N, CA, C, O and the ligand as a Tripos MOL2 file, in Angstrom:
@<TRIPOS>MOLECULE
protein
  245   243    62     0     0
PROTEIN
NO_CHARGES

@<TRIPOS>ATOM
      1 N         -22.0500  -40.7680 -116.4280 N.3       1 MET1
      2 CA        -21.8290  -41.9600 -117.6100 C.3       1 MET1
      3 C         -22.9640  -41.7150 -118.4700 C.2       1 MET1
      4 O         -24.0870  -41.3130 -118.1640 O.2       1 MET1
      5 N         -22.3510  -42.1090 -119.9150 N.am      2 LYS2
      6 CA        -23.3000  -42.0160 -121.1320 C.3       2 LYS2
      7 C         -23.5570  -43.3880 -121.8500 C.2       2 LYS2
      8 O         -22.6880  -44.2590 -121.8870 O.2       2 LYS2
      9 N         -24.5160  -43.5030 -122.2890 N.am      3 THR3
     10 CA        -25.0420  -44.6780 -123.1540 C.3       3 THR3
     11 C         -25.0990  -44.4500 -124.3070 C.2       3 THR3
     12 O         -25.8150  -43.5180 -124.6750 O.2       3 THR3
     13 N         -24.4470  -45.1350 -125.1540 N.am      4 LEU4
     14 CA        -24.4730  -44.7260 -126.7870 C.3       4 LEU4
     15 C         -24.5840  -46.1740 -127.2690 C.2       4 LEU4
     16 O         -24.1370  -47.1630 -126.6890 O.2       4 LEU4
     17 N         -25.2690  -46.1360 -128.4490 N.am      5 LYS5
     18 CA        -25.5200  -47.5600 -129.0740 C.3       5 LYS5
     19 C         -24.1510  -47.7540 -130.1110 C.2       5 LYS5
     20 O         -23.3950  -46.8780 -130.5300 O.2       5 LYS5
     21 N         -24.1330  -48.9650 -130.3150 N.am      6 CYS6
     22 CA        -22.9520  -49.2060 -131.4910 C.3       6 CYS6
     23 C         -23.4920  -48.5780 -132.5980 C.2       6 CYS6
     24 O         -24.6580  -48.1910 -132.6800 O.2       6 CYS6
     25 N         -22.6110  -48.4760 -133.4760 N.am      7 ASP7
     26 CA        -22.6550  -47.7910 -134.6750 C.3       7 ASP7
     27 C         -23.2250  -48.7160 -135.8210 C.2       7 ASP7
     28 O         -23.6150  -48.2660 -136.8980 O.2       7 ASP7
     29 N         -23.2350  -50.1530 -135.4590 N.am      8 LEU8
     30 CA        -23.7230  -50.9960 -136.6140 C.3       8 LEU8
     31 C         -25.0510  -51.6260 -136.2810 C.2       8 LEU8
     32 O         -25.7430  -52.1950 -137.1250 O.2       8 LEU8
     33 N         -25.3580  -51.5030 -135.0720 N.am      9 CYS9
     34 CA        -26.4780  -52.1910 -134.5420 C.3       9 CYS9
     35 C         -27.2160  -51.7000 -133.4250 C.2       9 CYS9
     36 O         -26.9570  -50.5330 -133.1280 O.2       9 CYS9
     37 N         -28.0330  -52.2610 -132.7580 N.am     10 GLY10
     38 CA        -28.9260  -51.4490 -131.7710 C.3      10 GLY10
     39 C         -28.2910  -51.8260 -130.3060 C.2      10 GLY10
     40 O         -28.9470  -51.5230 -129.3090 O.2      10 GLY10
     41 N         -27.0820  -52.4530 -130.1640 N.am     11 VAL11
     42 CA        -26.7720  -52.7680 -128.8390 C.3      11 VAL11
     43 C         -26.2070  -51.5030 -128.2700 C.2      11 VAL11
     44 O         -25.7990  -50.6830 -129.0910 O.2      11 VAL11
     45 N         -26.1260  -51.2400 -127.1180 N.am     12 THR12
     46 CA        -25.4940  -50.1680 -126.4190 C.3      12 THR12
     47 C         -24.3650  -50.4910 -125.4290 C.2      12 THR12
     48 O         -24.1380  -51.5790 -124.8980 O.2      12 THR12
     49 N         -23.7540  -49.4240 -125.2970 N.am     13 ALA13
     50 CA        -22.3570  -49.6450 -124.2060 C.3      13 ALA13
     51 C         -22.2460  -48.3640 -123.4420 C.2      13 ALA13
     52 O         -22.4690  -47.2810 -123.9830 O.2      13 ALA13
     53 N         -21.8720  -48.4910 -122.0760 N.am     14 ASP14
     54 CA        -21.7210  -47.2730 -121.2440 C.3      14 ASP14
     55 C         -20.4200  -46.8250 -121.0750 C.2      14 ASP14
     56 O         -19.5050  -47.6470 -121.0990 O.2      14 ASP14
     57 N         -20.2020  -45.6550 -120.9100 N.am     15 GLY15
     58 CA        -18.9160  -45.1030 -120.8600 C.3      15 GLY15
     59 C         -18.8520  -43.9460 -120.0350 C.2      15 GLY15
     60 O         -19.9610  -43.4130 -120.0560 O.2      15 GLY15
     61 N         -18.0730  -43.3320 -119.3340 N.am     16 GLU16
     62 CA        -17.8010  -42.2170 -118.4720 C.3      16 GLU16
     63 C         -17.1090  -41.2030 -119.5710 C.2      16 GLU16
     64 O         -17.4690  -40.0260 -119.5910 O.2      16 GLU16
     65 N         -16.2680  -41.6110 -120.3380 N.am     17 THR17
     66 CA        -15.4790  -41.0480 -121.6590 C.3      17 THR17
     67 C         -15.5900  -41.7260 -122.8290 C.2      17 THR17
     68 O         -16.0800  -42.8530 -122.8920 O.2      17 THR17
     69 N         -15.1200  -41.0510 -123.8700 N.am     18 PHE18
     70 CA        -15.4410  -41.9050 -125.2320 C.3      18 PHE18
     71 C         -14.5520  -42.9990 -125.3210 C.2      18 PHE18
     72 O         -14.7810  -44.0620 -125.8990 O.2      18 PHE18
     73 N         -13.3360  -42.6170 -124.6050 N.am     19 GLU19
     74 CA        -12.3220  -43.9240 -124.4160 C.3      19 GLU19
     75 C         -12.8980  -45.4650 -123.5610 C.2      19 GLU19
     76 O         -12.6490  -46.6630 -123.6910 O.2      19 GLU19
     77 N         -13.6520  -44.7600 -122.7920 N.am     20 GLY20
     78 CA        -14.2140  -45.8770 -121.8450 C.3      20 GLY20
     79 C         -15.5830  -46.5170 -122.5700 C.2      20 GLY20
     80 O         -15.9280  -47.6840 -122.3820 O.2      20 GLY20
     81 N         -16.1630  -45.7690 -123.2550 N.am     21 TRP21
     82 CA        -17.2080  -46.3170 -124.2290 C.3      21 TRP21
     83 C         -16.7870  -47.2330 -125.1450 C.2      21 TRP21
     84 O         -17.4150  -48.2430 -125.4630 O.2      21 TRP21
     85 N         -15.6230  -46.8570 -125.6140 N.am     22 MET22
     86 CA        -15.0640  -47.7650 -126.6850 C.3      22 MET22
     87 C         -14.6220  -49.0590 -126.2800 C.2      22 MET22
     88 O         -14.7560  -50.0670 -126.9740 O.2      22 MET22
     89 N         -14.0140  -49.0190 -124.9780 N.am     23 GLN23
     90 CA        -13.5360  -50.0650 -124.3150 C.3      23 GLN23
     91 C         -14.6280  -51.0740 -124.0770 C.2      23 GLN23
     92 O         -14.4910  -52.2730 -124.3210 O.2      23 GLN23
     93 N         -15.5990  -50.5860 -123.6420 N.am     24 ALA24
     94 CA        -17.0560  -51.3300 -123.3300 C.3      24 ALA24
     95 C         -17.4800  -51.9480 -124.4400 C.2      24 ALA24
     96 O         -17.8900  -53.1080 -124.3900 O.2      24 ALA24
     97 N         -17.4260  -51.1590 -125.7180 N.am     25 LEU25
     98 CA        -18.1680  -51.6650 -126.8320 C.3      25 LEU25
     99 C         -17.1470  -52.6960 -127.4860 C.2      25 LEU25
    100 O         -17.6610  -53.5030 -128.2620 O.2      25 LEU25
    101 N         -15.9280  -52.7750 -127.3060 N.am     26 MET26
    102 CA        -15.0060  -53.6230 -127.8610 C.3      26 MET26
    103 C         -15.4250  -55.1330 -127.8490 C.2      26 MET26
    104 O         -15.5110  -55.7690 -128.9000 O.2      26 MET26
    105 N         -15.6940  -55.7080 -126.5660 N.am     27 PRO27
    106 CA        -16.1980  -56.9980 -126.6800 C.3      27 PRO27
    107 C         -17.2160  -57.4950 -127.4770 C.2      27 PRO27
    108 O         -17.1700  -58.5590 -128.0940 O.2      27 PRO27
    109 N         -18.3200  -56.5490 -127.4490 N.am     28 HIS28
    110 CA        -19.3960  -56.7160 -128.3900 C.3      28 HIS28
    111 C         -19.1110  -56.6560 -130.0430 C.2      28 HIS28
    112 O         -19.6650  -57.3460 -130.8980 O.2      28 HIS28
    113 N         -18.0200  -55.5640 -130.2510 N.am     29 TYR29
    114 CA        -17.7230  -55.4010 -131.5240 C.3      29 TYR29
    115 C         -16.9600  -56.7910 -132.2480 C.2      29 TYR29
    116 O         -17.0810  -57.1050 -133.4320 O.2      29 TYR29
    117 N         -16.1720  -57.5050 -131.2420 N.am     30 MET30
    118 CA        -15.3170  -58.4140 -131.6270 C.3      30 MET30
    119 C         -16.1940  -59.7730 -131.7700 C.2      30 MET30
    120 O         -15.8290  -60.6550 -132.5480 O.2      30 MET30
    121 N         -17.1540  -59.8780 -131.1240 N.am     31 GLU31
    122 CA        -18.1490  -60.8360 -131.2970 C.3      31 GLU31
    123 C         -19.2380  -60.7540 -132.4850 C.2      31 GLU31
    124 O         -19.5040  -61.6720 -133.2620 O.2      31 GLU31
    125 N         -19.7860  -59.5240 -132.4680 N.am     32 ALA32
    126 CA        -20.8190  -59.4060 -133.4790 C.3      32 ALA32
    127 C         -20.3980  -58.8720 -134.6920 C.2      32 ALA32
    128 O         -21.0220  -59.1030 -135.7270 O.2      32 ALA32
    129 N         -19.3880  -58.1720 -134.6640 N.am     33 HIS33
    130 CA        -18.7680  -57.2580 -135.8930 C.3      33 HIS33
    131 C         -17.2330  -57.8190 -136.2920 C.2      33 HIS33
    132 O         -16.4150  -57.0490 -136.7970 O.2      33 HIS33
    133 N         -16.9190  -59.2120 -136.0250 N.am     34 ALA34
    134 CA        -15.6650  -59.4040 -136.1400 C.3      34 ALA34
    135 C         -15.3360  -59.3990 -137.6680 C.2      34 ALA34
    136 O         -14.1700  -59.3490 -138.0610 O.2      34 ALA34
    137 N         -16.4360  -59.4540 -138.5380 N.am     35 ASP35
    138 CA        -15.9290  -59.4560 -139.8970 C.3      35 ASP35
    139 C         -15.5000  -58.0480 -140.0830 C.2      35 ASP35
    140 O         -14.5030  -57.9770 -140.8020 O.2      35 ASP35
    141 N         -15.9690  -56.8360 -139.6340 N.am     36 VAL36
    142 CA        -15.6270  -55.6120 -139.9330 C.3      36 VAL36
    143 C         -14.3930  -55.5550 -139.3670 C.2      36 VAL36
    144 O         -13.4850  -55.1430 -140.0890 O.2      36 VAL36
    145 N         -14.1460  -55.8590 -138.2830 N.am     37 MET37
    146 CA        -12.6760  -55.8740 -137.5750 C.3      37 MET37
    147 C         -11.6790  -56.2580 -138.2840 C.2      37 MET37
    148 O         -10.5770  -55.7100 -138.3170 O.2      37 MET37
    149 N         -12.1320  -57.5370 -139.0820 N.am     38 LYS38
    150 CA        -11.0420  -58.1680 -139.6640 C.3      38 LYS38
    151 C         -10.7540  -57.8270 -141.1780 C.2      38 LYS38
    152 O          -9.8860  -58.3030 -141.9100 O.2      38 LYS38
    153 N         -11.7760  -56.8130 -141.4690 N.am     39 ASP39
    154 CA        -11.8780  -56.5250 -143.1290 C.3      39 ASP39
    155 C         -10.5040  -55.6670 -143.3850 C.2      39 ASP39
    156 O         -10.2470  -54.6740 -142.7040 O.2      39 ASP39
    157 N          -9.7050  -56.1080 -144.3580 N.am     40 PRO40
    158 CA         -8.4080  -55.4640 -144.6540 C.3      40 PRO40
    159 C          -8.5810  -54.0620 -145.2700 C.2      40 PRO40
    160 O          -7.5990  -53.3260 -145.3760 O.2      40 PRO40
    161 N          -9.7120  -53.7020 -145.6470 N.am     41 SER41
    162 CA         -9.9480  -52.4310 -146.2220 C.3      41 SER41
    163 C          -9.8690  -51.3760 -144.9180 C.2      41 SER41
    164 O          -9.5510  -50.1960 -145.0660 O.2      41 SER41
    165 N         -10.1840  -51.9370 -143.6970 N.am     42 HIS42
    166 CA        -10.3990  -51.0310 -142.7190 C.3      42 HIS42
    167 C          -8.9110  -50.7280 -142.0750 C.2      42 HIS42
    168 O          -8.6030  -51.2760 -141.0160 O.2      42 HIS42
    169 N          -8.1220  -49.9560 -142.6570 N.am     43 GLY43
    170 CA         -6.9160  -49.5300 -142.1210 C.3      43 GLY43
    171 C          -6.6760  -48.5530 -141.1210 C.2      43 GLY43
    172 O          -7.5130  -48.3220 -140.2490 O.2      43 GLY43
    173 N          -5.6260  -47.9870 -141.1880 N.am     44 GLU44
    174 CA         -5.4860  -46.8300 -140.1870 C.3      44 GLU44
    175 C          -6.4080  -45.6450 -140.2250 C.2      44 GLU44
    176 O          -6.9800  -45.0690 -139.3000 O.2      44 GLU44
    177 N          -6.4140  -45.4050 -141.6120 N.am     45 GLU45
    178 CA         -7.3900  -44.2460 -142.1860 C.3      45 GLU45
    179 C          -8.8340  -44.3520 -141.7080 C.2      45 GLU45
    180 O          -9.4420  -43.3860 -141.2470 O.2      45 GLU45
    181 N          -9.3490  -45.5570 -141.8380 N.am     46 GLU46
    182 CA        -10.6050  -46.2130 -141.5170 C.3      46 GLU46
    183 C         -10.8930  -45.9150 -140.1530 C.2      46 GLU46
    184 O         -11.9210  -45.4010 -139.7120 O.2      46 GLU46
    185 N          -9.9240  -46.2760 -139.5540 N.am     47 LYS47
    186 CA        -10.1050  -46.5590 -137.8600 C.3      47 LYS47
    187 C         -10.0570  -44.8290 -137.4110 C.2      47 LYS47
    188 O         -10.8130  -44.5040 -136.4960 O.2      47 LYS47
    189 N          -9.4170  -44.0350 -137.8740 N.am     48 GLN48
    190 CA         -9.2660  -42.5640 -137.5020 C.3      48 GLN48
    191 C         -10.7540  -42.2500 -137.7160 C.2      48 GLN48
    192 O         -11.4420  -41.8440 -136.7800 O.2      48 GLN48
    193 N         -11.2200  -42.4290 -138.8760 N.am     49 LYS49
    194 CA        -12.3600  -41.8760 -139.3510 C.3      49 LYS49
    195 C         -13.7280  -42.3750 -138.3390 C.2      49 LYS49
    196 O         -14.6190  -41.5920 -138.0090 O.2      49 LYS49
    197 N         -13.6820  -43.7770 -137.9510 N.am     50 TRP50
    198 CA        -14.5260  -44.3680 -137.1800 C.3      50 TRP50
    199 C         -14.3460  -43.6280 -135.8940 C.2      50 TRP50
    200 O         -15.3180  -43.0760 -135.3780 O.2      50 TRP50
    201 N         -13.2480  -43.5850 -135.3860 N.am     51 MET51
    202 CA        -13.2200  -42.7590 -133.8450 C.3      51 MET51
    203 C         -13.7440  -41.5300 -133.9990 C.2      51 MET51
    204 O         -14.5670  -41.1000 -133.1900 O.2      51 MET51
    205 N         -13.2770  -40.7260 -135.1920 N.am     52 ALA52
    206 CA        -13.8870  -39.2640 -135.1910 C.3      52 ALA52
    207 C         -15.4250  -39.1710 -135.1460 C.2      52 ALA52
    208 O         -15.9540  -38.3410 -134.4070 O.2      52 ALA52
    209 N         -16.1410  -39.9810 -135.8980 N.am     53 GLU53
    210 CA        -17.3940  -40.1880 -136.2320 C.3      53 GLU53
    211 C         -18.2780  -40.4910 -134.7030 C.2      53 GLU53
    212 O         -19.2410  -39.9290 -134.1820 O.2      53 GLU53
    213 N         -17.5300  -41.5120 -134.3590 N.am     54 ASN54
    214 CA        -17.9700  -42.0780 -132.8450 C.3      54 ASN54
    215 C         -17.7880  -41.0050 -131.7070 C.2      54 ASN54
    216 O         -18.6030  -40.8440 -130.7980 O.2      54 ASN54
    217 N         -16.8710  -40.4430 -131.8310 N.am     55 LYS55
    218 CA        -16.3970  -39.4550 -130.7800 C.3      55 LYS55
    219 C         -17.5180  -38.2710 -130.9240 C.2      55 LYS55
    220 O         -18.1000  -37.8190 -129.9380 O.2      55 LYS55
    221 N         -17.7280  -37.8710 -132.0980 N.am     56 ALA56
    222 CA        -18.7800  -36.7840 -132.3690 C.3      56 ALA56
    223 C         -20.2430  -37.3400 -131.7680 C.2      56 ALA56
    224 O         -20.9440  -36.6970 -130.9870 O.2      56 ALA56
    225 N         -20.5260  -38.5440 -132.2460 N.am     57 ARG57
    226 CA        -21.8610  -39.3320 -131.5340 C.3      57 ARG57
    227 C         -22.0300  -39.1490 -129.9830 C.2      57 ARG57
    228 O         -23.0050  -38.7800 -129.3280 O.2      57 ARG57
    229 N         -20.6530  -39.5600 -129.5750 N.am     58 PHE58
    230 CA        -20.4980  -39.7240 -128.0230 C.3      58 PHE58
    231 C         -20.9490  -38.2750 -127.4920 C.2      58 PHE58
    232 O         -21.9440  -38.0770 -126.7950 O.2      58 PHE58
    233 N         -19.9980  -37.2440 -127.9680 N.am     59 ASP59
    234 CA        -20.4160  -35.9440 -127.4330 C.3      59 ASP59
    235 C         -21.8610  -35.4450 -127.5140 C.2      59 ASP59
    236 O         -22.4450  -34.6670 -126.7600 O.2      59 ASP59
    237 N         -22.2480  -36.0060 -128.4830 N.am     60 ALA60
    238 CA        -23.7160  -35.4060 -128.7480 C.3      60 ALA60
    239 C         -24.8220  -35.9710 -127.8270 C.2      60 ALA60
    240 O         -25.9340  -35.4470 -127.7620 O.2      60 ALA60
    241 N         -24.4540  -37.1060 -127.0940 N.am     61 VAL61
    242 CA        -25.3030  -37.5340 -126.0880 C.3      61 VAL61
    243 C         -25.4980  -36.5950 -125.0150 C.2      61 VAL61
    244 O         -26.2350  -36.8800 -124.0720 O.2      61 VAL61
    245 ZN        -23.1420  -53.8650 -132.8280 Zn       62 ZN62
@<TRIPOS>BOND
     1     1     2 1
     2     2     3 1
     3     3     4 2
     4     3     5 am
     5     5     6 1
     6     6     7 1
     7     7     8 2
     8     7     9 am
     9     9    10 1
    10    10    11 1
    11    11    12 2
    12    11    13 am
    13    13    14 1
    14    14    15 1
    15    15    16 2
    16    15    17 am
    17    17    18 1
    18    18    19 1
    19    19    20 2
    20    19    21 am
    21    21    22 1
    22    22    23 1
    23    23    24 2
    24    23    25 am
    25    25    26 1
    26    26    27 1
    27    27    28 2
    28    27    29 am
    29    29    30 1
    30    30    31 1
    31    31    32 2
    32    31    33 am
    33    33    34 1
    34    34    35 1
    35    35    36 2
    36    35    37 am
    37    37    38 1
    38    38    39 1
    39    39    40 2
    40    39    41 am
    41    41    42 1
    42    42    43 1
    43    43    44 2
    44    43    45 am
    45    45    46 1
    46    46    47 1
    47    47    48 2
    48    47    49 am
    49    49    50 1
    50    50    51 1
    51    51    52 2
    52    51    53 am
    53    53    54 1
    54    54    55 1
    55    55    56 2
    56    55    57 am
    57    57    58 1
    58    58    59 1
    59    59    60 2
    60    59    61 am
    61    61    62 1
    62    62    63 1
    63    63    64 2
    64    63    65 am
    65    65    66 1
    66    66    67 1
    67    67    68 2
    68    67    69 am
    69    69    70 1
    70    70    71 1
    71    71    72 2
    72    71    73 am
    73    73    74 1
    74    74    75 1
    75    75    76 2
    76    75    77 am
    77    77    78 1
    78    78    79 1
    79    79    80 2
    80    79    81 am
    81    81    82 1
    82    82    83 1
    83    83    84 2
    84    83    85 am
    85    85    86 1
    86    86    87 1
    87    87    88 2
    88    87    89 am
    89    89    90 1
    90    90    91 1
    91    91    92 2
    92    91    93 am
    93    93    94 1
    94    94    95 1
    95    95    96 2
    96    95    97 am
    97    97    98 1
    98    98    99 1
    99    99   100 2
   100    99   101 am
   101   101   102 1
   102   102   103 1
   103   103   104 2
   104   103   105 am
   105   105   106 1
   106   106   107 1
   107   107   108 2
   108   107   109 am
   109   109   110 1
   110   110   111 1
   111   111   112 2
   112   111   113 am
   113   113   114 1
   114   114   115 1
   115   115   116 2
   116   115   117 am
   117   117   118 1
   118   118   119 1
   119   119   120 2
   120   119   121 am
   121   121   122 1
   122   122   123 1
   123   123   124 2
   124   123   125 am
   125   125   126 1
   126   126   127 1
   127   127   128 2
   128   127   129 am
   129   129   130 1
   130   130   131 1
   131   131   132 2
   132   131   133 am
   133   133   134 1
   134   134   135 1
   135   135   136 2
   136   135   137 am
   137   137   138 1
   138   138   139 1
   139   139   140 2
   140   139   141 am
   141   141   142 1
   142   142   143 1
   143   143   144 2
   144   143   145 am
   145   145   146 1
   146   146   147 1
   147   147   148 2
   148   147   149 am
   149   149   150 1
   150   150   151 1
   151   151   152 2
   152   151   153 am
   153   153   154 1
   154   154   155 1
   155   155   156 2
   156   155   157 am
   157   157   158 1
   158   158   159 1
   159   159   160 2
   160   159   161 am
   161   161   162 1
   162   162   163 1
   163   163   164 2
   164   163   165 am
   165   165   166 1
   166   166   167 1
   167   167   168 2
   168   167   169 am
   169   169   170 1
   170   170   171 1
   171   171   172 2
   172   171   173 am
   173   173   174 1
   174   174   175 1
   175   175   176 2
   176   175   177 am
   177   177   178 1
   178   178   179 1
   179   179   180 2
   180   179   181 am
   181   181   182 1
   182   182   183 1
   183   183   184 2
   184   183   185 am
   185   185   186 1
   186   186   187 1
   187   187   188 2
   188   187   189 am
   189   189   190 1
   190   190   191 1
   191   191   192 2
   192   191   193 am
   193   193   194 1
   194   194   195 1
   195   195   196 2
   196   195   197 am
   197   197   198 1
   198   198   199 1
   199   199   200 2
   200   199   201 am
   201   201   202 1
   202   202   203 1
   203   203   204 2
   204   203   205 am
   205   205   206 1
   206   206   207 1
   207   207   208 2
   208   207   209 am
   209   209   210 1
   210   210   211 1
   211   211   212 2
   212   211   213 am
   213   213   214 1
   214   214   215 1
   215   215   216 2
   216   215   217 am
   217   217   218 1
   218   218   219 1
   219   219   220 2
   220   219   221 am
   221   221   222 1
   222   222   223 1
   223   223   224 2
   224   223   225 am
   225   225   226 1
   226   226   227 1
   227   227   228 2
   228   227   229 am
   229   229   230 1
   230   230   231 1
   231   231   232 2
   232   231   233 am
   233   233   234 1
   234   234   235 1
   235   235   236 2
   236   235   237 am
   237   237   238 1
   238   238   239 1
   239   239   240 2
   240   239   241 am
   241   241   242 1
   242   242   243 1
   243   243   244 2
@<TRIPOS>SUBSTRUCTURE
     1 MET1         2 RESIDUE 1 A MET
     2 LYS2         6 RESIDUE 1 A LYS
     3 THR3        10 RESIDUE 1 A THR
     4 LEU4        14 RESIDUE 1 A LEU
     5 LYS5        18 RESIDUE 1 A LYS
     6 CYS6        22 RESIDUE 1 A CYS
     7 ASP7        26 RESIDUE 1 A ASP
     8 LEU8        30 RESIDUE 1 A LEU
     9 CYS9        34 RESIDUE 1 A CYS
    10 GLY10       38 RESIDUE 1 A GLY
    11 VAL11       42 RESIDUE 1 A VAL
    12 THR12       46 RESIDUE 1 A THR
    13 ALA13       50 RESIDUE 1 A ALA
    14 ASP14       54 RESIDUE 1 A ASP
    15 GLY15       58 RESIDUE 1 A GLY
    16 GLU16       62 RESIDUE 1 A GLU
    17 THR17       66 RESIDUE 1 A THR
    18 PHE18       70 RESIDUE 1 A PHE
    19 GLU19       74 RESIDUE 1 A GLU
    20 GLY20       78 RESIDUE 1 A GLY
    21 TRP21       82 RESIDUE 1 A TRP
    22 MET22       86 RESIDUE 1 A MET
    23 GLN23       90 RESIDUE 1 A GLN
    24 ALA24       94 RESIDUE 1 A ALA
    25 LEU25       98 RESIDUE 1 A LEU
    26 MET26      102 RESIDUE 1 A MET
    27 PRO27      106 RESIDUE 1 A PRO
    28 HIS28      110 RESIDUE 1 A HIS
    29 TYR29      114 RESIDUE 1 A TYR
    30 MET30      118 RESIDUE 1 A MET
    31 GLU31      122 RESIDUE 1 A GLU
    32 ALA32      126 RESIDUE 1 A ALA
    33 HIS33      130 RESIDUE 1 A HIS
    34 ALA34      134 RESIDUE 1 A ALA
    35 ASP35      138 RESIDUE 1 A ASP
    36 VAL36      142 RESIDUE 1 A VAL
    37 MET37      146 RESIDUE 1 A MET
    38 LYS38      150 RESIDUE 1 A LYS
    39 ASP39      154 RESIDUE 1 A ASP
    40 PRO40      158 RESIDUE 1 A PRO
    41 SER41      162 RESIDUE 1 A SER
    42 HIS42      166 RESIDUE 1 A HIS
    43 GLY43      170 RESIDUE 1 A GLY
    44 GLU44      174 RESIDUE 1 A GLU
    45 GLU45      178 RESIDUE 1 A GLU
    46 GLU46      182 RESIDUE 1 A GLU
    47 LYS47      186 RESIDUE 1 A LYS
    48 GLN48      190 RESIDUE 1 A GLN
    49 LYS49      194 RESIDUE 1 A LYS
    50 TRP50      198 RESIDUE 1 A TRP
    51 MET51      202 RESIDUE 1 A MET
    52 ALA52      206 RESIDUE 1 A ALA
    53 GLU53      210 RESIDUE 1 A GLU
    54 ASN54      214 RESIDUE 1 A ASN
    55 LYS55      218 RESIDUE 1 A LYS
    56 ALA56      222 RESIDUE 1 A ALA
    57 ARG57      226 RESIDUE 1 A ARG
    58 PHE58      230 RESIDUE 1 A PHE
    59 ASP59      234 RESIDUE 1 A ASP
    60 ALA60      238 RESIDUE 1 A ALA
    61 VAL61      242 RESIDUE 1 A VAL
    62 ZN62       245 GROUP 0 **** ****
């Protein structure tokens, strides 16, 4: 089990895998960073970039 911080604030989420971590972080993201989620400039490309960056962070833990 790994613990990794949210990429936008200091809140942490736990996950056995990157996918699990993302699932654990999602409720926090919806609540604290809803504006980011709703930002229309965050299209599929941004999403892929976010996943790649955070996967790299997760793997580095
Ligand atoms: Zn956060």
